[in-house]
C-alpha positions in Angstrom: 77.6 82.2 81.3 80.8 80.8 82.7 81.8 82.0 86.0 85.5 81.8 87.3 87.6 83.3 90.0 89.8 86.3 88.5 91.5 87.3 91.7 91.6 87.5 95.4 92.6 90.2 97.5 95.1 89.6 100.2 95.4 92.5 102.6 99.2 92.8 104.2 101.1 95.4 106.1 103.8 95.2 103.7 102.2 93.8 100.3 105.8 93.5 98.6 107.2 91.5 101.2 104.1 89.1 101.6 103.8 88.6 97.9 107.4 87.7 97.9 107.2 85.5 100.5 104.3 83.3 99.1 105.8 83.7 95.4 109.3 82.0 96.9 107.3 79.4 98.4 105.6 78.7 95.3 108.5 79.2 93.1 106.6 81.9 91.3 107.5 85.3 90.2 106.0 88.5 91.7 104.2 90.2 89.0 104.8 94.1 88.2 102.5 96.5 90.2 98.9 96.6 89.0 97.5 100.1 90.1 98.1 99.8 94.2 98.1 95.9 93.9 101.2 93.6 94.2 99.9 90.4 92.3 101.1 87.0 92.3 99.5 85.0 89.4 99.2 81.3 89.6 99.5 78.8 86.9 95.4 78.6 86.4 95.5 82.5 85.7 94.2 83.5 89.1 96.1 86.2 91.0 96.4 86.9 94.5 96.5 90.6 94.7 98.5 91.9 97.9 97.0 95.4 98.8 97.7 97.7 102.0 95.7 96.4 105.0 93.8 99.7 105.4 91.9 99.3 101.8 91.6 102.8 101.3 91.7 103.6 97.6 88.9 105.3 96.6 86.7 102.5 95.3 83.2 102.0 96.7 82.2 98.9 97.8 79.6 96.7 99.6 80.7 94.0 102.2 78.5 90.9 103.2 78.8 87.4 104.7 78.1 84.4 103.0 76.1 81.4 104.8 79.3 80.1 106.2 80.4 83.3 107.5 82.9 84.2 104.9 83.5 88.1 104.3 82.4 88.7 100.6 83.3 92.1 98.8 81.8 94.0 95.7 83.7 96.7 94.3 83.4 99.5 91.8 86.5 100.6 90.1 88.5 103.8 91.0 87.7 106.3 88.0 90.7 106.0 85.8 92.2 102.9 86.9 91.6 99.3 85.0 88.8 97.3 86.8 
């Protein structure tokens, strides 16, 4: 089974402003909102999903650190929203 990166969540105090800033630098559009995310999709299909910094969105998750200390996250989707 192939494993690939689909998206990463970028916490931001103002997701729209932060997404627009990055999109302008990279010469990319800001995608239409997806649930509570403001996505910017890169050429390889990976999206950077800007979200409000507080992450209070009804999803359940587990957070853990990898061997290098990076914070990893596994989430269940919110009922009724796309995964």
